[in-house]
N, C-alpha and C positions, 0 to 999 in steps of 0.2 A: 504494500500500499504505500502511497506517497502522500505526504502531508506538506502543506505550505508552512515554512518557518521564516523567521526574520532574515536569515542569510539566503533564502531560496528554497527550493524544494528539498526535502529530506526523505530518505527511504526508512519506513518503519516495518520491521518484520512481524507478521502476525502469525502466531502458532495456533494450531488446532488442539484443544485441550484433550488430555487423555480421558479414556472411558473406563468406567469401573467394570462393567461387564458388557460383552457383545462381540462384534466382529469388525476387524479393520481389513479393507481390501486395498492393497497397496500395489504399486507398479502397474496400474491400469493404463492402457495405452492412452496417450495424450488425446484429450477430447472425447474419450469414451465414457466418462462418468455418468452423463445423463442416460445413456443406453443401459449402464448397469443398474441405475436406479429403476428403470423400466423393468429390468429383469427381476429386481427385488420386489416389484409391484408397488412401489412408493408413488404416491400421488397426493395431491393436496387434501384429499379426503379421508386419508388413513395413516397419517403420521402419528403414531402413539409413543414415540420415544425420539431422543435426540439423534439427528443425522448430521454429520459434519461432511463437507465436501471440499476438496482442495483440488482446483483445476489448474492445469499448466504450472505445476510446481517443479523446482529443479530435482532431478534425481541424483542419487549418490553415485550413479554410473558416469559421472562426467557432465557432458554438455547435453545430455538428453533432458526431456521433460516427461512428466507423468501426472496422473490424477490419483487421488487418494479418497476413499470414503470410509468414515467410521459410523457404524450403526449400533446404538445403545441397546442393550437387552434383546439381542437377536443372534442366533447362530444359524449358519446356512445348511440347507439339506443338500446332499450330493447332486441332485438334479439341477439345482440353482448354481452350484459351483461348476458344473459341466456347461451350462449356458454361458456363464461368465468367461469360461476358457474359449467359447467361440468368438467373442469379440475383444477379449483382453488376454491372449494366449501367454503373456508373461507375468500375469498377476500373482500376488501371493496373498494368501489369507492367514489372518492371525485371529485366533480365538482368545479373548481377553476374559480372565476371571480375577476378580478383585485386584484390578490394575496391573496384573502380570499376563504374560504371554503363556497361555496353558498349552497350546498347539499352534504350529505354524507350518505351512506347506505350500508349494507352488501348484496352481492349477495345472491340470494335465489334459491336453487335447488328444483324444484317442484317435486311432487311425480310421475308425468307422463310427459315424454318428447316426443314432436311431432315435426318431421320436422327439427331437429337440427343436427342429426347424421344419418349415414346410418348403417344398419346392417352388420356386418362382415361376414354373412353367405352368399356366393354367390348364393345359392339356395333358399334363402328367397324370398317370394313373392314380397317384396319391391324392389328387385334387379332384377326383370324379366320384367321391363317396363310396369308394371301394374299402373294405376293412383292411387297410394295409398302412403300416407306419412309414412315413417318410424316412428315406436312408440315404446317407451320403458317404462318399469316400473323401478322406481328407487328402487333397493332392499336395497342398502346402500348408505348413503349420503356423508360419508367422511372416506376413499376415495370413490368416486362414484362407483357403481356397477349397471350396467343397463342390463335389460333383455328384449329382443325383445318380443312383445306381439303376433307376428305371428308364430315365429319358436322357441321361447324360448332360443335362444342362448344368452349367456352372452357376452356383447360387450367388447372385449379386445382392449387396446390401442385406447382409446376414441378420443385422439387428432388427430390421423391419420384418423378417420372416421367422423369428422365434416363436414356438408355441407356448 
């Protein structure tokens, strides 16, 4: 944040406060934090606890930038973590209990994705009401590039096609 002072502008560092219990999602791809909030199901009507978002913050990896989200009083289920891996394949998840990291792990993007996203091809069999789950082969992991196993379409804009 920049404040105006007598001698001109001065940079003031703002810290996100620690959380007592909950989840920290760190190393989110720069600019993807709003999509992660969408995966978490967060909107203006259902915020029950403190959520802190850091966007475009410096990464410890040098000149790179990242986003960070802290969610009080919530631990993520495996399906949610798998969805986060689709849009932020280098993210780390820390489970916080009594202000300490109880668990920490990096998300893992599997080689095959089933039932997490829909195919962007309206003519794909998975979009025709058939009792079949969408399935994708991960052709590239970072950034993710997914190919539908049924119609061979490359999934574009993954965050808009998450189930």
